[in-house]
BAKOL-986243 format. One line per 8 residues: their letters; for each residue z, y, x of N, C-alpha, C, O. Coordinates in Angstrom, 3 decimals, padded with zeros to 6 digits. Example, Ala and Ser with C-alpha at 12.3 -4.5 7.8 and 13.67 -1.06 7.14 Angstrom:
2
as	007.800:-005.690:013.190:007.800:-004.500:012.300:007.800:-003.300:013.200:008.465:-003.319:014.236 | 007.080:-002.250:012.850:007.140:-001.060:013.670:007.870:000.030:012.900:008.039:001.138:013.409
END
This chain:
150
mktteilq	194.753:-016.088:046.351:195.302:-015.713:047.535:194.564:-016.586:048.357:194.475:-017.771:048.034 | 193.922:-016.081:049.565:193.046:-016.841:050.588:194.229:-017.569:051.372:195.392:-017.165:051.358 | 193.816:-018.599:052.001:194.588:-019.482:052.845:194.964:-018.594:054.011:196.107:-018.740:054.444 | 194.170:-017.681:054.598:194.666:-016.767:055.736:195.712:-016.197:055.481:196.584:-016.112:056.346 | 195.900:-015.603:054.073:196.869:-014.443:053.687:198.309:-015.288:053.156:199.341:-014.660:052.920 | 198.219:-016.802:053.007:199.078:-017.671:052.782:199.871:-018.096:054.266:201.081:-018.173:054.478 | 198.755:-018.331:055.170:199.307:-018.555:056.690:200.059:-017.118:057.291:201.166:-017.146:057.829 | 199.278:-015.903:057.105:200.033:-014.695:057.277:201.358:-014.543:056.754:202.352:-014.196:057.392
awktilag	201.288:-014.828:055.559:202.821:-014.713:054.989:204.023:-015.804:055.672:205.150:-015.483:056.047 | 203.431:-017.111:055.700:204.304:-017.902:056.565:204.890:-017.340:057.924:206.044:-017.480:058.330 | 203.830:-016.663:058.548:204.008:-016.192:059.934:204.946:-015.323:060.044:205.674:-015.252:061.034 | 205.038:-014.438:058.859:205.959:-013.527:058.681:207.334:-013.793:058.396:208.312:-013.116:058.716 | 207.290:-014.758:057.818:208.846:-015.313:057.245:209.362:-015.839:058.289:210.528:-015.521:058.520 | 208.604:-016.897:059.342:209.140:-017.526:060.451:209.515:-016.525:061.682:210.212:-016.864:062.639 | 208.993:-015.360:061.517:209.455:-014.078:062.501:210.421:-013.438:062.045:210.796:-012.411:062.610 | 211.026:-013.910:060.925:212.379:-013.214:060.444:212.026:-012.015:059.747:212.836:-011.088:059.752
rapslsie	210.920:-011.898:059.142:210.646:-010.388:058.289:210.466:-011.025:057.094:209.962:-012.134:056.916 | 211.081:-009.960:055.960:210.616:-009.885:054.694:209.364:-009.987:054.466:208.689:-009.232:055.167 | 208.591:-010.865:053.497:207.048:-010.463:053.245:206.866:-009.687:052.443:205.757:-009.154:052.412 | 207.860:-009.320:051.494:207.985:-008.509:050.431:208.944:-007.452:050.014:210.102:-007.825:049.827 | 208.711:-006.418:049.868:209.742:-005.228:049.413:209.716:-004.921:047.949:208.649:-004.948:047.338 | 210.732:-004.661:047.423:210.747:-004.142:045.967:211.877:-003.059:045.971:213.099:-003.204:046.017 | 210.883:-001.601:045.892:211.621:-000.161:046.166:211.663:000.455:044.792:210.719:000.730:044.051 | 213.047:000.624:044.596:213.195:001.526:043.491:212.852:003.008:043.858:213.491:003.613:044.719
itkecpls	211.911:003.512:043.229:211.218:004.699:043.722:212.120:006.152:042.942:212.212:007.321:043.317 | 212.601:005.537:041.906:213.365:006.775:041.534:214.275:006.023:040.259:213.978:004.931:039.776 | 215.305:006.767:039.888:216.138:006.164:039.002:216.086:006.853:037.672:216.865:006.585:036.758 | 215.131:007.757:037.600:214.735:008.308:036.295:213.829:007.573:035.217:212.852:006.879:035.498 | 214.229:007.791:034.146:213.149:007.085:033.023:213.471:007.916:031.727:214.593:008.232:031.330 | 212.137:008.235:031.092:212.344:008.990:029.807:212.662:008.082:028.649:212.697:008.621:027.543 | 212.911:006.724:028.730:213.007:006.021:027.742:214.598:005.671:027.721:215.213:005.738:028.785 | 215.176:005.352:026.691:216.632:004.672:026.451:216.773:003.388:025.987:217.553:003.194:025.054
cpgcyayg	216.042:002.300:026.561:215.861:001.127:025.913:217.474:000.373:025.842:218.253:000.415:026.794 | 217.732:-000.204:024.726:219.005:-000.653:024.675:219.186:-001.906:025.640:220.310:-002.116:026.096 | 218.098:-002.773:025.980:218.396:-003.558:026.885:218.176:-003.527:028.170:218.164:-004.588:028.796 | 217.988:-002.468:028.725:217.380:-002.229:030.034:218.326:-002.572:030.988:219.457:-002.086:030.961 | 217.923:-003.457:031.922:218.744:-004.122:033.025:218.801:-003.362:034.232:219.573:-003.755:035.107 | 218.139:-002.376:034.419:218.191:-001.324:035.651:219.506:-000.406:035.925:219.805:000.097:037.007 | 220.186:-000.306:034.765:221.197:000.588:035.188:222.508:-000.475:034.979:223.643:-000.015:034.861 | 222.270:-001.826:034.945:223.801:-002.588:034.704:224.029:-002.807:036.066:223.198:-002.548:036.937
sehlgggt	225.304:-003.350:036.299:225.880:-003.605:037.282:225.368:-004.802:038.301:225.600:-004.857:039.509 | 224.749:-005.577:037.653:224.198:-006.787:038.446:222.885:-006.337:039.351:222.625:-006.882:040.424 | 222.278:-005.517:038.910:220.848:-004.970:038.949:220.736:-005.067:040.808:220.159:-005.937:041.460 | 221.337:-004.119:041.209:221.212:-003.941:042.401:222.368:-004.765:043.392:222.365:-004.520:044.599 | 223.113:-005.510:042.959:224.115:-006.156:043.585:225.104:-005.216:044.543:224.917:-004.036:044.842 | 226.098:-005.990:044.898:227.087:-005.412:045.807:227.899:-004.121:045.114:228.283:-003.071:045.629 | 227.992:-004.553:043.915:228.869:-003.309:042.986:228.283:-002.068:042.893:228.915:-001.112:042.445 | 226.790:-001.950:043.382:226.158:-000.597:043.337:225.341:-000.470:042.265:224.457:-001.302:042.064
ilrqvsdy	225.553:000.674:041.380:224.744:000.789:040.107:223.695:001.918:040.555:223.972:002.772:041.398 | 222.609:001.838:039.974:221.352:002.483:040.053:221.726:004.075:039.896:221.261:004.877:040.705 | 222.513:004.469:038.914:222.992:005.969:038.689:223.612:006.703:039.926:223.660:007.920:040.102 | 224.206:005.433:040.979:225.058:005.975:042.157:224.332:006.418:043.226:224.747:007.243:044.039 | 222.886:005.711:043.258:221.868:005.861:044.161:221.391:007.204:044.320:221.153:007.839:043.293 | 221.195:007.787:045.534:220.592:008.772:045.641:218.873:008.714:045.178:218.136:007.748:045.379 | 218.459:010.076:044.485:216.957:010.025:043.802:216.364:011.031:044.464:216.616:012.172:044.078 | 215.419:010.829:045.638:214.582:011.753:046.376:213.398:011.924:045.679:212.940:011.243:044.762
kgtelvgr	212.888:013.064:046.304:211.562:013.915:045.441:210.782:014.187:046.659:211.271:014.305:047.783 | 209.505:014.281:046.351:208.549:015.268:046.979:208.260:014.423:048.524:208.203:013.194:048.489 | 208.096:015.104:049.766:207.900:014.910:050.843:209.033:014.031:051.502:208.814:013.217:052.399 | 210.162:014.270:050.999:211.373:013.437:051.521:211.356:011.940:051.066:211.738:011.011:051.778 | 210.837:011.811:049.713:210.704:010.617:049.149:209.489:009.860:050.072:209.718:008.852:050.740 | 208.245:010.478:049.999:207.152:009.854:050.456:207.521:009.276:051.926:207.194:008.142:052.275 | 208.314:010.273:052.833:208.723:009.948:054.272:209.810:008.658:054.386:209.799:007.737:055.203 | 210.695:008.904:053.344:211.617:007.519:053.547:210.672:006.444:053.209:210.484:005.635:054.118
fmrlvdeh	210.056:006.257:052.147:209.204:005.213:051.645:208.680:004.750:052.710:209.019:003.719:053.291 | 207.856:005.471:053.001:207.040:004.954:054.334:207.659:004.537:055.520:207.103:003.673:056.198 | 208.647:004.984:055.843:209.413:004.347:056.867:209.977:003.209:056.694:210.219:002.397:057.587 | 210.254:003.073:055.346:210.906:001.599:055.071:209.629:000.797:055.064:209.792:-000.288:055.620 | 208.526:000.975:054.650:207.297:-000.138:054.894:207.209:-000.114:056.394:207.275:-001.237:056.894 | 207.081:000.852:057.207:206.929:000.763:058.479:208.227:-000.082:059.351:207.983:-000.792:060.326 | 209.094:000.054:059.014:210.215:-000.960:059.362:209.997:-002.333:059.168:209.917:-003.207:060.032 | 209.905:-002.445:057.867:209.986:-004.000:057.326:208.585:-004.507:057.485:208.537:-005.732:057.602
rplhvsiv	207.190:-003.755:057.528:205.962:-004.272:057.484:205.705:-005.437:056.542:205.266:-006.524:056.918 | 206.083:-005.052:055.004:205.856:-006.283:054.344:204.264:-006.598:054.027:203.391:-005.758:054.242 | 204.012:-007.831:053.522:202.708:-008.013:053.291:202.505:-007.472:051.630:201.385:-007.204:051.197 | 203.737:-007.360:050.801:203.766:-007.041:049.383:204.428:-006.109:049.178:205.479:-006.247:049.804 | 204.403:-004.859:048.429:205.518:-004.093:047.892:205.051:-003.916:046.130:204.008:-003.685:045.517 | 206.250:-004.133:045.843:206.552:-003.722:044.361:207.343:-002.664:044.291:208.475:-002.666:044.775 | 206.728:-001.475:043.569:207.182:-000.259:043.366:208.062:-000.121:041.762:207.303:-000.022:040.798 | 209.181:-000.114:041.528:209.836:000.099:040.265:210.646:001.150:040.368:210.682:001.887:041.353
ggeplvrf	211.459:001.292:039.178:212.470:002.341:038.969:213.441:001.914:037.906:213.508:000.758:037.489 | 214.104:002.796:037.536:213.651:003.855:036.444:212.364:003.389:036.104:211.874:002.261:036.052 | 211.817:004.826:035.828:210.111:004.635:035.573:209.309:005.186:036.827:209.553:006.352:037.139 | 208.370:004.476:037.590:207.971:004.735:038.714:206.687:005.965:038.300:206.332:006.710:039.214 | 206.116:006.102:037.084:205.260:007.114:037.099:205.857:008.468:036.929:205.090:009.431:036.902 | 207.283:008.667:036.800:207.854:009.792:037.153:207.856:010.595:038.289:208.099:011.797:038.393 | 207.480:009.565:039.330:207.093:010.011:040.488:205.700:010.004:040.754:205.381:009.616:041.878 | 204.730:010.372:039.916:203.410:010.210:040.033:202.680:010.813:041.236:201.835:010.290:041.962
relneilp	203.281:012.197:041.274:202.889:012.862:042.494:202.951:012.356:043.994:202.164:012.438:044.937 | 204.158:011.823:043.837:204.260:011.121:045.348:203.618:009.850:045.557:203.166:009.411:046.614 | 203.636:009.227:044.235:202.732:008.051:044.365:201.326:008.039:044.900:200.798:007.090:045.479 | 200.684:009.416:044.589:199.378:009.797:044.927:199.166:009.911:046.341:198.046:009.840:046.848 | 200.610:010.150:047.215:200.536:010.095:048.457:200.939:008.864:049.026:200.673:008.668:050.212 | 201.529:008.016:048.380:201.834:006.684:048.870:200.844:005.563:048.690:200.572:004.806:049.622 | 200.322:005.461:047.528:199.493:004.324:047.468:198.328:004.383:048.261:197.902:003.305:048.674 | 197.670:005.502:048.586:196.390:005.443:049.476:196.861:004.967:050.843:195.983:004.405:051.496
qldkrrir	198.083:005.070:051.429:198.422:004.731:052.624:198.768:003.435:052.629:198.495:002.868:053.687 | 199.344:002.688:051.696:199.479:001.216:051.240:198.274:000.783:051.354:198.045:-000.041:052.240 | 197.301:001.194:050.560:195.991:000.547:050.307:195.318:000.453:051.655:194.828:-000.631:051.970 | 195.237:001.587:052.568:194.805:001.463:053.854:195.220:000.497:054.808:194.518:-000.052:055.658 | 196.725:000.306:054.527:197.176:-000.585:055.426:196.962:-002.134:054.760:197.681:-003.047:055.165 | 196.008:-002.362:053.791:195.936:-003.620:053.048:197.272:-004.182:052.781:197.466:-005.373:053.021 | 198.266:-003.396:052.279:199.601:-004.127:051.664:199.478:-004.196:050.205:199.474:-003.186:049.501 | 199.378:-005.387:049.754:199.318:-005.649:047.983:200.253:-005.006:047.549:201.351:-005.155:048.084
thvvtsav	200.109:-004.166:046.533:201.065:-003.476:045.795:201.112:-003.355:044.293:200.195:-002.950:043.578 | 202.063:-003.679:043.990:202.214:-003.487:042.294:203.417:-002.415:042.010:204.539:-002.392:042.516 | 202.820:-001.503:041.010:203.532:-000.616:040.515:203.829:-001.125:039.005:202.976:-001.411:038.165 | 205.192:-001.171:038.858:205.505:-001.933:037.763:206.286:-000.457:036.690:207.234:000.298:036.908 | 205.428:-000.579:035.668:205.748:000.668:034.721:205.917:000.129:033.206:205.610:-001.004:032.837 | 206.470:001.165:032.387:206.205:000.794:030.936:205.244:001.755:030.302:205.257:002.028:029.102 | 204.323:002.301:031.273:203.292:003.250:030.790:203.651:004.388:030.022:202.864:004.728:029.138 | 204.759:005.083:030.205:205.510:006.103:029.195:204.288:007.415:029.883:204.152:008.465:029.256
reiprewr	203.833:007.272:030.631:202.655:008.400:031.193:201.510:007.731:031.388:201.525:006.503:031.471 | 200.333:008.469:031.491:199.065:007.963:031.590:198.949:007.632:033.080:199.415:008.317:033.992 | 198.341:006.620:033.189:198.100:005.972:034.686:197.000:006.778:035.198:195.994:007.011:034.529 | 197.174:007.170:036.293:196.150:008.024:037.008:194.549:007.199:037.259:194.464:006.304:038.099 | 193.604:007.536:036.607:192.304:006.850:036.696:192.009:006.616:038.302:191.569:005.561:038.758 | 192.306:007.705:039.023:191.745:007.568:040.556:192.740:006.390:041.124:192.372:005.926:042.203 | 193.656:005.966:040.701:194.296:004.753:041.245:193.208:003.262:041.169:193.319:002.353:041.992 | 192.421:003.249:040.295:191.240:002.205:040.483:190.644:002.005:041.707:190.266:000.884:042.047
qfrqvkvi	190.503:003.112:042.499:189.837:003.123:043.657:190.600:002.186:044.575:189.977:001.627:045.477 | 191.885:001.972:044.420:192.616:001.108:045.770:192.570:-000.487:045.283:192.873:-000.975:044.194 | 192.116:-001.065:046.409:191.751:-002.444:046.078:192.986:-003.201:046.215:193.017:-004.304:045.670 | 193.921:-002.828:046.798:195.164:-003.582:046.977:196.383:-003.024:045.981:197.516:-003.474:046.144 | 196.164:-002.200:045.123:196.989:-001.515:044.182:196.731:-002.329:042.871:195.588:-002.496:042.447 | 197.811:-002.815:042.263:197.876:-003.266:040.927:199.063:-002.590:040.044:200.235:-002.429:040.385 | 198.426:-002.232:038.787:199.448:-001.323:037.979:199.932:-002.531:036.988:199.064:-003.181:036.404 | 201.148:-002.797:036.820:201.850:-004.034:035.977:202.439:-002.980:034.823:203.115:-001.975:035.038
vsvdglap	202.019:-003.461:033.631:202.376:-002.754:032.356:203.545:-003.706:031.732:203.280:-004.865:031.414 | 204.742:-003.203:031.588:205.765:-004.020:031.000:205.636:-003.928:029.444:205.540:-002.866:028.828 | 205.646:-005.195:028.880:205.321:-005.315:027.198:206.201:-006.252:026.939:206.253:-007.357:027.480 | 207.048:-005.749:025.946:208.144:-006.957:025.673:207.812:-007.514:024.196:208.547:-007.286:023.236 | 206.684:-008.232:024.123:205.994:-008.919:022.948:205.041:-007.815:022.062:204.627:-006.710:022.415 | 204.863:-008.511:020.829:204.078:-007.811:020.000:204.696:-006.493:019.570:205.770:-006.162:020.074 | 204.079:-005.690:018.647:204.365:-004.509:018.438:205.763:-004.338:017.791:206.534:-003.572:018.369 | 206.167:-004.931:016.711:207.367:-004.977:016.391:208.552:-005.277:017.511:209.462:-004.477:017.728
ehderrkp	208.401:-006.601:018.219:209.522:-006.898:019.065:209.524:-005.727:020.266:210.580:-005.234:020.661 | 208.392:-005.393:020.726:208.491:-004.376:021.755:209.154:-003.043:021.344:210.050:-002.488:021.979 | 208.569:-002.587:020.149:209.216:-001.044:019.811:210.859:-001.281:019.307:211.699:-000.381:019.299 | 211.082:-002.573:018.930:212.721:-002.725:018.969:213.328:-002.638:020.312:214.426:-002.134:020.549 | 212.600:-003.122:021.092:213.465:-002.822:022.413:213.186:-001.636:023.227:213.869:-001.377:024.219 | 212.091:-000.821:022.798:211.859:000.649:023.835:212.335:001.406:022.844:212.144:001.181:021.649 | 213.033:002.420:023.354:213.242:003.724:022.696:212.925:004.826:023.430:213.266:004.881:024.612 | 212.360:005.660:022.941:211.508:005.789:021.791:210.456:004.401:021.669:210.412:003.700:022.680
atyari	209.792:004.067:020.735:209.030:003.170:020.573:207.562:003.358:021.263:206.983:004.428:021.076 | 207.053:002.517:021.922:205.718:003.014:022.824:204.614:002.085:022.715:203.642:002.256:023.452 | 204.634:001.133:021.903:203.686:-000.020:021.787:202.453:000.707:021.497:201.452:000.238:022.040 | 202.281:001.801:020.728:200.916:002.103:020.412:200.402:002.858:021.636:199.204:002.961:021.901 | 201.395:003.382:022.367:200.860:004.333:023.126:200.049:003.526:024.413:199.126:004.009:025.070 | 200.632:002.211:024.578:200.262:001.439:025.836:199.289:000.575:024.989:198.633:-000.319:025.523
END
């Protein structure tokens, strides 16, 4: 990270804005992992669980997502889920907009679906694949087993 980026982050914080957003883009996930925290009572806080939250799709999701970004003007966005790649069509619209705005973006995934190659063109976007150790440990925690696929 460049010094100018660090100074920009501090300027953002001192102005009362959150420099980072973590957005649950969907509550859907094709896996049924026994240790998944996403559906636990503590994950979202405030007594709300992920299954109770509305799950938007299509242009409504893209619009709501970008309105949040416009409202908070973060320097960094983490896109999580459920499984974000379930909404790959919407991400194909969202990621170019975030990249154009020079917002550092992480898409955190279990890589249950192929990661679109065209996302490589985005300089500000990184895909983070969640791996739970070597094959035996990972496949014990992921249902169905996914290590060989990723």
